[in-house]
N, C-alpha and C positions, 0 to 999 in steps of 0.2 A: 557807514557808520559800524555795520558789522565787521568790515574787514578791518577797521581801525581796532576795534575791540578784540578781535584775533590776534593782531598784532601785539597789542598791550599785555594780552594774557600769555602769549609765547615770551615776551621780553621779561616778564616778571617770573615767570617759571624757571626760565635759565637763571636768572639772578638767584633765585633761592636754591637751585640746584648747585650751582657754583660754590655759594656760600657753605652748604652742608657738605660739600666734598672738602672744603678747607678744613672745617671742624672736626670732621671725622678722621682726617689724616694727620690732626695736630696731636704732638707728643710733648710733654714736658721737657724743659732744657735740661734740668738737673740730671736725670736718669741717663739722658743722651750723652752728656758731657762725662759723666762718671763711667759709662760703659766702655769696655777695652776694645770692644768691635767697632766703635765709632772711628770714622776717619779723622786723622789727627788735624787736618785742615778746617774739617766742619767743627770739631771739638774748639779749635781756636777762634773761629769765628763766633760761636755762640757765648764763650767766655768774654769776648769783647762785647757782645751785645748786652751780656748782663752788667758789665760795668756802665754801659752806655744808659741802659734803663735806670740804673741806681743813682746816675749823675742826674738825668732828667728829673728824678723824684726830689732829690735832695738840693739840687742848686738851680733848677729852672722853674720849679713849681709846676711841672707837667706830670700827668697820670704815668709816670713810668712802670709802677706796680701793677697797673692793670692790663698790660699790653706786652707782647713779645716775650712772655715767659714759656711759650711753647714754639714747637718746630714743626713744619709741614712740606714735605718733598712733592710738590704737585706733578713732577716729572714732565715739567713742559718749561719752554724759555720765559714766559709772562703769565702772570697771573689772569689779567684782563687785556682786552684790546678796546681803546677808546677812540670814538668818533668824534670830530669836530666838524661843523659845516657852516658856510655863509654863503650868501648870493654872489653871483658872478662880479656884480659891480657894488659891493657893500663890504663893509667890515663889521657889520651887526651880526653877531652869531645867531644860527638856529638855536632855539632853546626848547628844553623838554622839561615836562612837569613830573615830579616824583611826591609820592606821599610823604608827609612829614618835612621833606627837604625844600620844597617848591620848585620853581624853575631853575635849571642849570643848563649851563652851556655845552654841555657834551652828553653822549651816550656810551654808556661801558658794557661790553659783552665778554662772557667767559670764553667764548670761542671766536677764533679769528674769523671763521667762515660766516659767522652771524654779522659781525661788524662789516665784512666786506659786502655781504648782500645788502644791508642798508646803504653804504656806500656806493653800491651801483645804482640802487633806487635814486638815490638823492642827486647824483651826476647826471642822472637821467632827467631829472627836473631842472636842471642847470645850476646847481650849487656846485661850489668848489669845497672838497672834502679832503679831510686827513685822517687816515687810521693809523694808530701807533700802538705798541705793545707796552703795557704799564707792568712794572715790577712790584708794586706795592699799593694798597688803598686803605683808608679807615673806615669802620663802620661805625663811627662816632659814638662809640660806647655801647652800640647793641650787643656786642660779642668782644672778647678780649681776644684782639687780632694777634696772630702768630707770627713769627718769623718764618720766612717762606725761601725755598730754594731759589726762587726768582732773584734775590738780591743778597742772600746771606754770604757770598762769596766777594762782596765788593770790598774795597778798601775800607779800613775801619773810619777814614774821615766821611768817606761816603755813606756808610752804614750810621753814622751818628747823625748826620744831616738830614737823612731819610727818616729815622727814626724819630726826631725832634720834629720834623715838618709833620708826620702822621699823629704824632702825640698832641700835636697843637690842635689839630682838628677835633680831637676827643676832648681837649680844654674848652674850646668855643668855638662854635658853627653856627654862622647866621644863615638861617633858611633863604634860599632864592639868590644868594649873592655870591656867586662862584669867584669873581675877580677879587672881591673882598677876602674871603676864606683863603684863597691859595697865595695871594700875597701877604697876608697876614702869617700864615704857616711858613712861608719862605723866609720873611723878615725872621721870624723867632729860631727858625732852623740856622740861619747864618749866624746869628747873634750866639745862639747855644755852641755850636761848634767853635767859635772864638773862646768862649769861656771854659769848654772842656778842654780844648788843648793848652790853654793857659793854667788851668787846674792840674793838667798832667805833666806839666813843665816841658811840653813839646814845642820849643821855641823856633826849631828849623820847620816843622811842619805848620805851625801857625802862620809862619811868613809865607810859605807855599799857598796856604789858604788865602790870604789876603790877596796874594797875586792872583789867584784863581778869581776872586771878586772882582777885581780890577778888569780881568779879561770878559768877565761875565757882563761887567757894565758897558764895556766897549761893544759887546755884541747887540744888547739892547739898545744902544744909541743907533746903530745902524738899523735896527728893526723899526725903531720909532721914526727915524728918518723916512724910511719907506712908506710906513703907515701914513704920515702926513701927506707923502706926495700922493699917495692912493686915494686918500681923501678927499684931497682937491680935484683929482681926477673924476672920481665918482659923483661929485656934487655938480661937475660941468653937463653941458647939454650936448656933448659930441655924440655923433652917431655910434651905434654899438661896435661896427668894424675897426672905426678909429680908436675908440675907447680899449677894445681888445689890443690893439697894436701898442698903444702906449702903455698899457698895464703889463705887457709882457716886457718891454723896455726897462720899465721901473724894476721888474724882478731881475732882469739881466743885470742890471746896475749894482742891485744888491749882492747877487753872486760875486760881482767883480770886487765889491768892497769887503766882502767875506774872504777873497782870494788875497787881498792886501793885507787882511788881520793874520791870515794865517802865515804869510811870508814872514810877518813881523814876528809872531808868535813863536815860529818853528816849528817842526813837527807835522803831524797829520790832522790836527783838529779841523773841525768843521766839514768834515768830510760828507757826512750826511746831506748838508745844505749845498754842497756843490756838485752832487751827483744825482740830482732829481728836480722835477720841475717844483718850484714853490707857488704857492697860491694863497688866497685869502685865509682859508682855513687855517694853515700853518701859522699864521699872523695872530688869528684869534686864539689859538691855543698858548702862546708865547705870553700875549697880553693878559691872558687870564692869571699868570703866575706872578707877574712882574708889576703891573701898572702902579699899585699901592705900596710897594715894597718901601720907596724913600718915606712915604708919609708914616709908616709904622716904625722904621728906625728914627725918624724924628720925634716920634711921640715918645719912643723908649728914652730918647737923650732928654727930653723935656721931663721925664718921670726919674731923672737922674740915675738911671739905669736899674731902678728898682722894679723887677718883673711883676711881683703882685700888684703894685700900684698900676702899671702898665696894662694887666689883664683888665682891671677894673675898668681902666679908662678906654680899652678897646670896645669893650661892651656898650660903652655910652657913645661911642664914636660915630657920628653920621656922616655917611657918604649917600648921596641922592643915588636912588634906584637907578635913574637912567644914566648915571655915569658909571654904573657897576653892570652895564649890560654890553 
């Protein structure tokens, strides 16, 4: 119990310290844009952010005036590192409890070394683990989230999708419902980018974005096929060694399916998935962000595309807790 308490204190101490660093380094966008000493590339991106924030407030009923009005250079590649974990023979995520938020399916750290230390510990306990860098996150209204160097230089379509996603968390966040929250934010972000590009008259970019969403759906189709195969395997009574062998074969098949997708798409996409071992935690992290996206898109369509009505109905939407774990 003493060790657990010490680890908990260390976790929240690093979390508070990391957030305070962000707040300390944040500066208003306006003076940065106006300064002749500002890098022209950064100025261009911050101008784009200002337009995206304004569109979020005026056309998506998102709190665009409350976040991303400042900029912070953290002088590192990622703002945090997130850890997902699942048992060797299960797709049920390990969950952690947070004050005011309830149980969530991940653990976040401001230092990669801290995330890797927990990853090593969990692997020693037999868990499949994934650690990945995160470029942005929402404080859910506790603070005015700034633009960060970790994502500011993304293409403006990617900036818009990210900002709309994070502002959706600020709009509404359901405690203890990771999959619900991330799927909701993804659905709003996708619809938001569509509306933003139409508003800007960027027909060609809208066509490219729609093609991206088709590729995204194809990717997740392969993931869901793999999840179904693994769930059947994990429900069997096979000996552990045989289960490991078949698990490895299923993930090898997934990589083959990804290679087929990349050949069809062209380019160097899916490189990350083809150059490392995939495990249960990787599928858990993806499921978190995508599981209920079709449900939210359908709900928005049922609301006639009216986002204000949609948000009200989302708050009343019931998804059983066991389906969201």
